[in-house]
N, C-alpha and C positions, 0 to 999 in steps of 0.2 A: 754275577759272582754268588757262589754259595756264601751264605750267612751276610750278604749285603743286602740293606734295608733301604728303601728311598723315604727319605724323610719331609723332602719339599721339591715339587716340580711348580717352575715359576715361566711365566711367560709376559711378553712387552704389556705392560699397561694398556687398558681399554680406550682411553681417551687418544693414544696413538694412532690405533685404529679408527676410532671413530672421527679423527680430523680428515684421515683420507676418505672415508665415508661420504661425509659433508662436501668433499671436493668433488666426489663422484656425482654426488646428488646434482650438484650444482653444472657438472657437464653434461647430465642427462636433460636438464631444462633447456637447455642451448637450441636443440633443434625444436621443441615445442614454441620458443620464443620466435624463432625463425618462421615456422610455419603461420603463427598468427601473425606475422608482419606480411608474408606473402597472401595471407587471406584478406588482410585490411587492404594492402596495396593493389593487387592485381589477381582477384579471385578467377578470373578466366584462364591461369595456369593449371588449375585443378582439372580442367576439362580437356586440357592437351593431351592427345594420345602420346607424345613422345616425353614431353617434359615432366610430367606426373609419374609415369613409371620410374624415371631417373631419378626424381626426387625421393620418391620411396625406397629404391634400392639404397641411395647413398645415405638417407637417414637409418636403414636397417643395419648396414655396413657400420655406420656411426655406433649404433647401440651395442652391435656386437663387440667391437673395441672397448666400449665403455664396460660392458659385462667381462670381458676378457681381463681388464685391468682390475675391477672388483675383485674377480677370483684370484688373480695373480696377488694383490693385497692380502686379501683373507689367508691364501696359504702362507704367505710371509709371516703373518701374524701368529697363526694357528701352529705351525710346525717350527717356528725358532722358539727352542726350549732350553730352560737350563734347571737340570736336576741335581739336587743335593742329597747324596746318600751318606750313608755311616762312614764309608771309605774314601769317597771320592767326589769331585764336582763334575759334572759332564755339561757340555755345551753342545747342543745341537743347533746348526744353522743351516737353514734350508737356503739354496742359493739357485733362484729360478724355479722351474717345474721339474726339473729331472737332476738337480744336483744336492748333494747334500754333504755338509762337513761336520764330522763328530770330532771332539777333541776333549780330553778328559786329565783330570790332575789329580794326584792323589791328596787327602787332606793333609798328611803328614809333612807334605811339601810346602803348604802353606805360611808364608811369611806375616803377609798383611794384607787388610781387607779395607776397602776405602768406599763409600758411597759418596755420589754426589748429586744434588738436587740443585737444578741453576733454571732459574726464570719462573714467571709468574704462574704459566700453566702446570708445569711441573710440580710446583709448590703446592697448588690449590687442589690438584687431582692425584698427587701422591706419586709420581712415578720419577725416575731417575737412572742412573749410571753405576754400576759396581765394577770396581777394578780389584782383581786378586792377585797380589804379588806372589810368586812361589819360586822356589829353587831348582826348578825344572828344567828342561830345555827350552820350552815355551814360559818365557819369565811371567808373562802377564796374561790373564784372562779376563776380556773385558766385555761386561755385558751391558747391552744399551736398553734405554727406555724400560726398565724393569718396574713392576708396581711394587710399591713398598720398600725402597731400597736400603732404608734403615734397620729396618726389620730384619731383611735378608741379611745385611751385614753382620747384623749381632747373632743371627743363628750360625751363619757360617763360622764365625769365630768360634761361636759355644762348640759346634761338633769339633771344629778342628781342635780345639782345645782337649776336649774330651778324648778324642782319637789320638793325640799324643801322649794323654796320661793314661790311656789304657782303660778308662771308664766307659760305663755304658752310654750308648747315646741319648740325646734329650728326646722327649715324646714328640712324636709326629705332628701334633697339633699345634704346636710352636711355630 
């Protein structure tokens, strides 16, 4: 929109993606452990003209699915975005590879902003959820696993207040 400035773009906290990455690395180690067990148990399988190609094909298919799972998680992490402008809150949710939902709420409709950090890891790594109560059709906007939710909550409140009072928007660095 003309005259609209982006103040902040926020993604999920990196630790959320990192947890999934560790899980994927554990999945990637499983075939190596199976191969090691086969080599120790019966190394003659490696010379069998039928079993060895089948094992190779199975491991390749397995790694293809692990890679696809990683790619899906990265796309989900990178393309789920929360944008705050001087006029609106925009929520972009990637739902699978080929589906995206974009919703927006005007800052003039914001009634309440709540941040919640629940648990040990969210407290340590500073990520949590933000709930924005509005007076629109969609009464609640929910952002899950956002990095630094308290700072984002304060910024949304500050921008919404300045929008309601017709003041200049806060600096983009905040």
